[in-house]
Backbone as CSV, one residue per row, in Angstrom:
resi,resn,N_x,N_y,N_z,CA_x,CA_y,CA_z,C_x,C_y,C_z
1,MET,0.616,-1.281,0.141,-0.651,0.126,-0.142,0.640,1.271,-0.070
2,ALA,1.953,1.229,0.975,2.805,2.273,1.115,3.497,2.816,-0.804
3,ALA,3.753,1.724,-1.305,4.252,1.856,-2.416,3.427,2.221,-3.363
4,ARG,2.211,1.718,-3.689,1.479,2.387,-4.517,1.675,3.869,-4.531
5,SER,1.112,4.331,-2.489,0.802,5.768,-2.706,1.683,6.461,-2.862
6,GLN,2.912,6.169,-3.008,4.442,6.786,-3.122,3.975,7.052,-4.852
7,ALA,4.213,6.290,-5.468,4.435,6.146,-6.978,2.890,7.217,-7.426
8,GLU,1.628,7.042,-6.303,0.402,7.814,-7.073,0.606,8.910,-6.786
9,ALA,1.805,9.507,-5.251,1.792,10.701,-5.347,2.471,11.528,-5.972
10,PHE,3.550,10.964,-6.434,4.637,11.494,-7.751,3.465,11.886,-8.877
11,GLY,2.911,11.010,-9.424,1.754,11.228,-10.500,1.531,12.028,-10.521
12,ARG,0.222,12.428,-9.284,-0.865,13.777,-9.331,0.011,15.350,-9.290
13,GLN,1.402,14.579,-8.683,2.704,16.556,-8.328,2.986,16.780,-10.011
14,THR,3.046,15.691,-10.381,3.869,16.062,-11.414,2.487,16.449,-12.483
15,GLY,1.708,15.807,-13.211,0.620,16.210,-13.697,1.013,15.644,-15.628
16,PHE,2.248,15.105,-15.792,2.469,14.557,-16.574,2.170,13.781,-17.273
17,GLY,1.930,13.545,-18.556,1.519,12.139,-19.589,-0.183,12.307,-19.641
18,ARG,-0.597,13.791,-19.582,-2.018,13.968,-19.860,-1.760,13.880,-21.409
19,GLN,-1.102,14.213,-22.064,-0.825,14.948,-23.498,-0.910,13.351,-24.275
20,ALA,0.358,12.692,-23.807,0.324,11.431,-24.280,-1.187,10.799,-24.100
21,HIS,-1.901,10.717,-23.268,-3.410,10.108,-23.375,-4.468,10.640,-24.130
22,GLU,-3.618,11.768,-24.890,-5.112,12.845,-25.521,-4.889,12.116,-26.839
23,GLY,-5.939,11.159,-27.593,-5.985,10.962,-28.653,-5.719,9.570,-28.942
24,LYS,-5.041,9.250,-28.082,-4.915,7.828,-28.181,-5.176,6.698,-27.249
25,SER,-5.458,6.628,-26.262,-5.825,5.846,-24.937,-6.432,6.938,-23.975
26,LEU,-7.135,6.002,-23.492,-8.303,6.519,-22.500,-7.312,6.491,-20.984
27,PRO,-7.432,6.996,-19.932,-6.478,7.323,-18.802,-7.347,6.395,-17.743
28,SER,-7.311,5.556,-16.863,-7.825,4.453,-16.059,-8.994,5.498,-15.451
29,ALA,-9.846,5.145,-14.836,-11.432,5.098,-14.980,-10.875,5.659,-13.294
30,SER,-9.663,5.354,-12.828,-9.407,5.576,-11.133,-8.821,7.042,-11.031
31,PRO,-9.292,7.853,-10.741,-8.577,9.083,-10.380,-7.529,9.354,-9.676
32,ALA,-7.696,8.344,-8.950,-6.144,8.424,-8.415,-4.681,7.909,-8.844
33,LYS,-4.915,7.185,-10.223,-3.727,6.287,-10.611,-3.341,7.139,-11.365
34,PRO,-1.298,7.204,-11.141,-0.293,7.937,-11.871,-0.567,8.038,-13.713
35,GLN,-0.177,8.970,-14.167,-0.197,9.134,-15.117,0.668,8.842,-16.083
36,SER,2.533,9.338,-15.213,3.671,9.472,-15.905,4.721,9.545,-15.269
37,VAL,5.768,9.204,-15.857,6.902,8.679,-14.684,7.849,10.355,-16.061
38,PRO,7.754,11.633,-15.315,8.347,12.909,-16.490,9.843,12.830,-16.037
39,ILE,10.652,14.283,-16.768,11.297,14.068,-16.073,11.678,15.503,-15.481
40,ALA,10.291,16.571,-15.580,10.642,17.482,-15.077,9.284,18.117,-15.070
41,PRO,8.240,18.651,-14.138,7.196,19.634,-13.897,7.004,20.038,-15.487
42,ALA,5.965,20.904,-15.410,5.487,21.519,-17.080,6.786,23.090,-15.939
43,ASP,6.350,24.138,-17.265,7.260,25.484,-17.258,6.172,26.047,-15.767
44,GLY,6.668,27.166,-15.350,5.975,27.566,-13.955,5.835,26.951,-13.045
45,GLN,5.738,25.444,-12.633,5.627,24.802,-11.410,6.348,24.638,-10.885
46,ALA,7.725,25.817,-11.079,8.710,25.323,-9.869,8.644,26.214,-8.678
47,LYS,8.483,25.457,-7.465,8.754,25.462,-6.181,9.745,26.693,-5.773
48,ALA,9.276,27.296,-5.051,10.160,28.401,-4.387,11.125,27.830,-2.795
49,GLY,12.515,28.532,-3.674,13.306,27.370,-2.668,13.368,26.214,-3.505
50,ALA,13.341,25.791,-4.331,13.574,24.478,-4.657,15.036,24.393,-5.203
51,SER,15.014,25.132,-5.564,17.467,24.902,-6.383,17.911,25.347,-4.938
52,VAL,17.687,23.951,-4.300,18.845,23.908,-3.235,19.490,22.661,-2.904
53,VAL,20.360,22.614,-2.605,22.124,21.382,-3.297,21.675,20.429,-2.099
54,ILE,21.028,19.173,-2.442,21.230,18.381,-1.059,22.151,17.200,-0.496
55,GLY,22.398,17.190,-1.792,24.043,16.222,-1.797,24.177,16.002,-3.127
56,ARG,25.302,15.199,-3.644,26.080,14.896,-4.657,25.403,13.077,-5.193
57,LEU,25.509,13.077,-6.353,25.380,11.871,-7.215,26.918,11.314,-7.905
58,GLU,27.753,10.092,-7.079,28.610,10.254,-8.114,28.759,8.871,-9.097
59,ILE,29.153,8.395,-10.275,29.338,7.031,-10.412,30.462,7.249,-11.093
60,PRO,31.394,6.678,-10.929,33.495,6.968,-11.112,33.722,6.433,-12.544
61,GLN,32.636,5.047,-12.407,33.223,4.634,-13.469,32.736,4.654,-14.937
62,ILE,31.826,5.828,-15.064,31.237,6.720,-16.254,31.796,7.110,-16.048
63,SER,32.071,8.294,-15.285,32.774,9.816,-14.793,31.836,10.671,-14.469
64,LEU,30.856,10.167,-13.342,29.807,11.110,-13.927,29.590,11.755,-11.572
65,SER,29.361,12.916,-12.019,29.751,13.111,-10.756,28.488,14.377,-10.573
66,VAL,27.935,15.118,-10.053,26.973,15.468,-10.090,25.870,16.347,-8.902
67,PRO,25.811,17.820,-8.221,24.871,18.132,-7.437,23.361,17.252,-7.377
68,VAL,23.247,16.974,-6.746,21.858,16.733,-6.108,20.715,17.694,-5.381
69,MET,19.740,17.933,-6.747,19.064,18.953,-5.746,17.847,18.664,-5.292
70,ALA,17.252,19.422,-4.302,16.208,19.160,-3.790,14.848,19.014,-4.392
71,ASP,14.920,19.066,-5.615,12.937,18.901,-6.270,14.092,19.310,-7.926
72,TYR,13.207,18.591,-8.510,13.357,18.554,-9.844,12.834,19.577,-10.809
73,ASP,12.101,20.890,-10.501,11.995,21.269,-11.357,13.336,22.348,-12.428
74,PRO,12.544,23.114,-13.048,13.249,23.345,-14.417,14.657,24.165,-14.061
75,ASN,14.427,24.710,-13.135,15.689,25.639,-12.405,16.317,24.807,-11.611
76,SER,16.335,23.702,-10.851,17.104,22.837,-10.305,17.847,21.540,-11.303
77,LEU,16.928,21.970,-12.301,17.562,20.738,-13.687,18.591,21.390,-14.538
78,LEU,18.434,22.396,-14.614,19.931,23.396,-14.733,21.131,23.405,-13.772
79,ARG,20.841,23.199,-12.751,22.205,22.762,-11.752,22.879,22.096,-11.097
80,GLY,22.026,20.623,-11.678,22.223,19.041,-11.182,21.077,18.222,-11.531
81,VAL,21.178,17.053,-10.573,19.869,16.269,-10.798,18.595,16.767,-9.822
82,GLY,17.691,16.165,-10.199,16.644,16.224,-8.763,16.303,15.179,-8.100
83,HIS,16.031,15.303,-6.844,15.615,14.186,-6.164,13.550,14.559,-6.277
84,ILE,13.233,13.148,-6.572,11.453,13.640,-6.929,11.108,13.021,-5.214
85,GLN,10.680,14.357,-5.122,9.707,14.081,-4.066,8.177,13.231,-3.768
86,GLY,8.594,12.860,-2.261,7.623,11.918,-2.186,8.644,10.147,-1.873
87,THR,10.040,9.926,-2.867,10.733,9.480,-2.185,11.747,8.559,-1.454
88,ALA,12.731,8.132,-0.685,13.454,8.597,0.115,14.445,8.804,-0.179
89,MET,15.392,9.321,1.271,15.959,10.662,1.001,17.123,9.200,0.690
90,PRO,18.513,9.787,0.741,20.017,9.322,0.406,20.118,7.849,2.109
91,GLY,20.364,6.582,1.392,20.533,5.770,2.724,19.601,5.514,3.397
92,GLY,17.947,5.846,2.641,16.893,5.393,3.653,16.395,4.869,3.279
93,LEU,15.198,3.729,3.915,14.212,3.033,3.685,13.691,3.408,2.709
94,GLY,13.354,2.407,1.668,12.358,3.095,0.182,12.570,2.971,-1.016
95,THR,12.376,3.962,-1.559,13.344,4.096,-3.105,13.723,5.311,-3.471
96,MET,14.948,5.731,-3.324,14.963,7.072,-3.752,15.250,7.201,-5.063
97,GLY,14.143,8.202,-5.846,14.615,8.429,-7.106,15.096,9.675,-7.226
98,LEU,15.932,9.899,-8.565,16.686,11.036,-8.740,16.137,11.006,-10.689
99,ALA,15.768,12.579,-10.967,15.842,12.427,-12.671,17.094,13.591,-12.848
100,GLY,16.989,13.392,-14.131,17.964,14.747,-15.143,17.759,14.255,-16.293
101,HIS,18.266,15.722,-16.791,18.217,15.421,-18.877,18.949,14.700,-19.291
102,ARG,18.596,13.931,-19.859,19.815,13.166,-20.956,20.411,13.493,-21.547
103,ASP,20.393,15.341,-22.243,21.394,15.643,-22.812,22.054,16.574,-21.613
104,THR,22.328,16.656,-20.876,22.755,17.280,-19.849,23.243,16.391,-18.581
105,TYR,23.254,16.451,-17.123,23.768,15.794,-15.949,24.111,14.116,-16.522
106,PHE,22.830,13.848,-17.278,22.861,12.595,-16.735,23.449,11.799,-18.736
107,ARG,23.393,12.236,-18.869,24.013,11.819,-20.590,24.650,10.369,-20.093
108,PRO,25.645,10.258,-19.522,26.582,9.201,-19.349,26.087,8.090,-18.847
109,LEU,24.713,8.163,-18.634,23.911,7.038,-17.999,23.820,6.269,-19.833
110,ARG,24.053,6.313,-20.785,24.032,5.464,-22.032,25.391,4.705,-21.495
111,ARG,25.866,4.584,-20.713,27.386,3.766,-20.789,27.560,2.887,-19.245
112,ILE,26.085,3.219,-18.251,25.735,1.925,-17.014,25.805,0.910,-17.261
113,ALA,26.146,0.217,-16.589,26.399,-1.782,-16.475,26.015,-2.185,-15.083
114,ALA,25.368,-2.784,-15.300,25.336,-3.451,-14.040,26.486,-3.193,-13.026
115,LYS,26.526,-3.850,-12.030,27.346,-4.024,-11.147,28.234,-2.800,-10.967
116,MET,27.869,-2.024,-11.696,29.101,-0.535,-11.194,28.419,0.072,-9.919
117,GLU,29.311,0.930,-9.242,29.021,1.349,-8.011,28.542,2.920,-8.403
118,ILE,27.682,2.674,-7.170,26.753,4.836,-7.103,27.022,4.765,-5.880
119,ARG,27.680,6.272,-5.666,27.483,6.565,-4.784,27.203,8.298,-4.499
120,VAL,25.842,8.083,-3.148,25.097,9.299,-3.031,25.649,9.647,-1.646
121,ALA,25.868,10.975,-1.461,26.177,11.618,-0.405,25.759,13.095,0.106
122,ASP,25.500,13.528,1.195,24.913,14.345,2.180,25.530,14.742,2.965
123,GLU,24.728,15.510,3.983,25.655,16.212,4.983,25.315,14.938,6.047
124,THR,25.053,13.233,5.570,25.353,12.687,6.711,26.839,11.504,6.771
125,GLY,27.145,11.948,5.574,27.843,10.832,4.525,27.952,10.173,3.816
126,MET,28.257,9.430,3.406,28.210,9.109,1.053,27.234,7.565,2.040
127,TYR,26.969,7.418,0.810,25.847,6.360,1.036,26.557,5.453,-0.790
128,HIS,26.753,3.906,-0.451,26.911,3.353,-1.880,25.664,2.165,-1.619
129,TYR,25.562,2.439,-3.420,24.873,1.410,-3.988,25.565,0.657,-4.913
130,GLU,25.096,-0.291,-5.115,25.290,-0.920,-6.500,24.337,-1.660,-7.675
131,VAL,24.599,-1.132,-9.174,23.500,-1.283,-9.965,22.898,-2.494,-10.436
132,ASP,21.916,-2.689,-10.620,21.441,-4.626,-10.837,21.077,-4.365,-12.203
133,SER,20.450,-3.254,-12.302,20.048,-3.450,-14.035,19.148,-1.574,-14.587
134,THR,19.023,-1.862,-15.791,18.621,-1.120,-16.474,17.275,-1.358,-17.397
135,GLU,16.513,-0.228,-17.520,14.832,-0.612,-18.505,14.613,0.469,-19.331
136,VAL,13.638,0.420,-20.107,13.426,1.523,-21.047,11.727,1.067,-21.245
137,VAL,11.243,2.475,-20.322,10.137,1.942,-20.181,9.241,3.676,-20.900
138,THR,7.480,3.313,-20.459,6.777,4.510,-20.961,6.815,5.180,-19.869
139,PRO,6.601,6.708,-19.640,6.215,7.699,-19.317,5.327,6.827,-18.238
140,GLU,4.456,6.217,-18.494,2.876,5.898,-17.724,3.803,4.833,-16.546
141,GLN,4.744,4.059,-16.222,4.933,3.390,-15.521,5.716,3.878,-14.441
142,VAL,4.594,4.616,-13.804,4.986,4.798,-12.594,5.414,3.675,-11.319
143,GLU,5.385,2.574,-11.715,5.675,1.494,-10.688,7.452,0.865,-10.988
144,VAL,8.070,1.784,-11.202,10.120,1.987,-11.467,9.849,2.695,-9.599
145,LEU,8.930,3.146,-9.163,9.885,4.359,-7.875,9.174,3.525,-7.059
146,GLU,8.595,2.863,-7.038,7.391,1.649,-6.044,9.076,1.118,-5.314
147,ILE,8.376,1.233,-3.488,9.116,0.705,-2.582,9.274,-0.623,-2.915
148,ARG,10.544,-1.409,-2.891,10.921,-3.057,-2.868,11.207,-3.386,-1.646
149,SER,11.470,-4.345,-1.462,11.722,-5.310,-0.857,13.293,-4.691,0.328
150,ARG,13.957,-3.748,-0.187,15.235,-3.589,-0.161,15.278,-1.895,-0.201
151,PRO,16.270,-1.325,0.551,16.374,0.080,-0.127,17.182,0.824,-1.539
152,GLU,16.588,0.710,-2.364,17.089,1.246,-3.198,16.836,2.523,-4.275
153,LEU,17.793,2.839,-5.071,17.678,4.117,-6.293,17.384,3.790,-7.235
154,THR,16.483,4.750,-7.793,16.376,4.706,-8.810,16.697,5.963,-9.787
155,LEU,16.833,6.070,-11.025,17.409,7.322,-11.828,16.562,6.938,-12.880
156,VAL,15.791,7.896,-13.421,15.326,8.453,-14.408,15.609,9.355,-15.427
157,THR,16.007,9.055,-16.885,16.503,10.143,-17.605,14.971,9.859,-18.838
158,CYS,14.998,11.386,-20.118,14.259,10.601,-20.981,15.161,9.691,-21.449
159,PHE,14.387,9.081,-22.896,15.164,8.325,-23.618,14.526,7.784,-25.318
160,PRO,15.018,8.003,-26.369,16.872,7.781,-26.604,17.242,8.672,-26.137
161,PHE,18.378,8.955,-25.937,19.350,9.759,-25.891,19.729,11.134,-26.345
162,ASP,19.710,10.445,-27.881,19.781,10.779,-29.283,18.824,11.462,-29.782
163,TYR,17.298,11.424,-29.473,15.995,11.816,-29.678,16.059,13.055,-29.842
164,ILE,15.942,14.244,-30.838,15.502,15.352,-31.213,14.267,15.193,-30.971
165,GLY,13.635,16.084,-29.942,12.356,16.959,-29.475,12.671,16.182,-27.916
166,ALA,11.211,15.939,-27.901,10.505,15.057,-26.522,10.677,13.705,-26.484
167,ALA,11.607,13.391,-25.659,11.618,11.752,-25.579,10.335,11.215,-25.071
168,PRO,10.162,9.948,-26.360,8.744,9.246,-26.226,9.187,8.007,-24.881
169,LYS,10.376,7.882,-24.446,10.304,6.953,-23.393,11.345,6.970,-22.296
170,ARG,11.436,6.041,-20.724,12.377,6.787,-20.386,13.154,5.705,-19.768
171,PHE,14.328,6.336,-19.928,15.653,5.229,-19.258,15.690,4.906,-17.917
172,ILE,15.432,3.899,-17.033,15.770,3.608,-16.052,16.918,2.957,-15.349
173,VAL,17.534,3.027,-14.167,18.662,2.436,-13.632,18.272,2.369,-12.063
174,HIS,18.171,0.747,-11.866,17.952,0.399,-10.760,19.118,-0.325,-10.364
175,ALA,18.788,0.593,-8.606,20.296,-0.284,-8.135,19.856,-0.159,-6.655
176,HIS,20.582,-0.798,-5.624,20.563,-1.239,-4.321,21.324,-0.876,-3.344
177,LEU,20.877,-0.492,-1.836,21.505,-0.123,-1.234,22.699,-1.182,-0.591
178,LEU,23.923,-0.328,-0.727,25.360,-1.780,0.125,25.276,-1.721,1.376
179,SER,24.792,-0.541,1.936,24.883,-0.204,3.698,24.114,0.315,4.346
180,ALA,23.669,0.412,5.379,22.538,1.638,6.180,23.375,2.627,6.511
181,SER,24.656,2.292,6.432,25.957,3.203,7.505,26.587,4.088,6.419
182,PRO,26.243,5.223,6.605,27.203,5.714,6.259,28.952,6.270,5.792
183,ASP,29.625,6.032,5.099,31.392,6.543,5.400,30.869,8.056,6.302
184,ALA,32.210,7.602,6.795,32.570,9.213,7.702,32.754,10.320,7.199
185,GLU,33.841,9.539,5.786,34.037,11.544,5.657,33.235,10.573,3.893
186,ILE,32.491,11.790,3.586,32.308,11.849,2.103,33.445,12.681,1.249
187,SER,32.906,12.778,0.060,34.152,12.742,-0.866,34.548,14.359,-0.722
188,PRO,35.658,14.608,-1.478,36.266,16.004,-1.819,34.851,16.806,-2.622
189,GLU,34.167,16.146,-3.230,33.289,16.691,-4.122,32.197,17.259,-4.008
190,ALA,31.920,15.855,-3.061,30.809,16.508,-2.085,30.932,17.438,-0.491
191,ASP,31.706,18.253,-0.731,31.993,19.715,0.417,31.069,19.902,0.843
192,ARG,30.737,19.119,2.429,29.532,19.421,3.176,29.463,21.235,2.980
193,SER,30.041,22.035,2.967,29.495,23.649,3.193,28.819,23.446,1.767
194,THR,28.537,22.539,0.756,27.652,23.005,0.008,26.377,21.980,-0.491
195,VAL,26.122,21.232,1.265,25.224,20.497,1.149,24.159,21.277,2.269
196,ALA,23.250,21.395,1.608,21.555,22.036,2.625,21.601,20.652,3.903
197,LYS,21.268,21.015,5.133,21.331,20.147,6.052,19.629,19.984,5.505
198,ARG,19.303,18.612,6.073,17.841,18.221,5.458,16.341,18.762,6.958
199,SER,15.918,19.322,6.567,14.580,20.112,6.793,13.662,18.274,8.430
200,PRO,13.428,19.084,9.175,12.947,17.749,10.679,11.576,17.249,9.021
201,VAL,11.020,17.512,7.792,9.676,16.505,7.240,10.520,16.261,6.215
202,ALA,11.762,16.417,5.827,12.898,15.789,5.202,13.261,14.288,5.015
203,GLU,13.328,14.522,6.852,14.297,12.998,7.054,13.341,11.709,6.850
204,ARG,14.303,11.007,6.604,14.103,9.770,6.495,13.478,8.330,7.892
């Protein structure tokens, strides 16, 4: 139930997918059914104060190192990748979702493979994840963000990577948390001075 609620909240928050349904198929009769897995909210939906750095994502084997923003509104995605509201925080129980643009910070994801290490740092330390798999889904498949039997990380970007215009699908990376205890020291690139402390409502 919690997993489904998380995905439904994500779908309601974004509102994406309505254009995909117009003239093609009808959405579910259930008003709570999420409609899509977007990459960013529509223009004008950015939240005040959302462009705050809360951590850093690193995938050394594909030379990816990028700030993690508190939200995934357009302004935030110009500065880094965005934390999908309603999903877990770094190292937390549940599934943490991060979204980014395929033609900027998440472009290196085209080279990602199973068993690669993913590091996510915040003000509490560095958490380590291991890539399990990748898949290509439609924007409506919000189940990629559902809570699994173990803490996980889901990366979301548009697909195909070289598509011109609004890409029709989503490229998903699934990874699992290796340890709930963070490293005491975070990497130099994830300088604690640039990482915002979590508010009480954001605590995992």
